[in-house]
Kinemage of the C-alpha trace (Angstrom):
@kinemage 1
@onewidth
@group {chain A} dominant
@subgroup {mainchain}
@vectorlist {calphas} color= white
{ca unk a 1} P -4.276 12.886 9.205
{ca unk a 2} L -1.351 14.342 11.131
{ca unk a 3} L 0.351 17.653 10.418
{ca unk a 4} L 2.845 17.664 7.558
{ca unk a 5} L 6.463 16.908 8.381
{ca unk a 6} L 8.983 19.730 8.222
{ca unk a 7} L 10.667 20.237 4.845
{ca unk a 8} L 13.719 18.107 4.158
{ca unk a 9} L 16.396 20.037 2.288
{ca unk a 10} L 13.727 22.607 1.415
{ca unk a 11} L 11.397 19.961 -0.074
{ca unk a 12} L 8.014 19.153 1.474
{ca unk a 13} L 7.272 15.440 1.681
{ca unk a 14} L 3.646 14.479 1.032
{ca unk a 15} L 2.180 12.031 3.512
{ca unk a 16} L -0.698 9.763 2.605
{ca unk a 17} L -3.848 9.569 4.751
{ca unk a 18} L -4.744 6.523 6.805
{ca unk a 19} L -6.476 3.776 4.793
{ca unk a 20} L -10.193 4.426 4.350
{ca unk a 21} L -11.000 0.711 4.058
{ca unk a 22} L -9.172 -2.602 4.007
{ca unk a 23} L -7.636 -3.837 0.762
{ca unk a 24} L -9.852 -6.906 0.828
{ca unk a 25} L -13.029 -4.825 1.185
{ca unk a 26} L -12.011 -2.437 -1.591
{ca unk a 27} L -11.245 -5.188 -4.124
{ca unk a 28} L -14.457 -7.054 -3.320
{ca unk a 29} L -16.911 -4.115 -3.405
{ca unk a 30} L -16.892 -1.914 -6.549
{ca unk a 31} L -18.918 0.860 -4.913
{ca unk a 32} L -16.529 0.995 -1.969
{ca unk a 33} L -13.605 1.131 -4.411
{ca unk a 34} L -15.015 4.217 -6.176
{ca unk a 35} L -16.070 5.911 -2.942
{ca unk a 36} L -12.645 5.471 -1.346
{ca unk a 37} L -10.885 6.574 -4.551
{ca unk a 38} L -12.936 9.793 -4.622
{ca unk a 39} L -12.301 10.412 -0.920
{ca unk a 40} L -8.571 9.741 -1.367
{ca unk a 41} L -8.341 12.364 -4.117
{ca unk a 42} L -10.385 14.790 -2.046
{ca unk a 43} L -8.091 14.368 0.972
{ca unk a 44} L -4.998 14.931 -1.177
{ca unk a 45} L -6.539 17.872 -2.990
{ca unk a 46} L -5.974 16.241 -6.370
{ca unk a 47} L -8.317 16.113 -9.334
{ca unk a 48} L -10.431 12.997 -9.757
{ca unk a 49} L -11.143 12.124 -13.392
């Protein structure tokens, strides 16, 4: 993930990380779905269920 962009009008814009897997793989493999969802939340620093 790249460094955050500079604030625009004093507001920081959140960028999303690169995809962890392809859409097709995620929708076809339940374990991959949950693993990538957990990793996504971890990368964003948000709470996962």
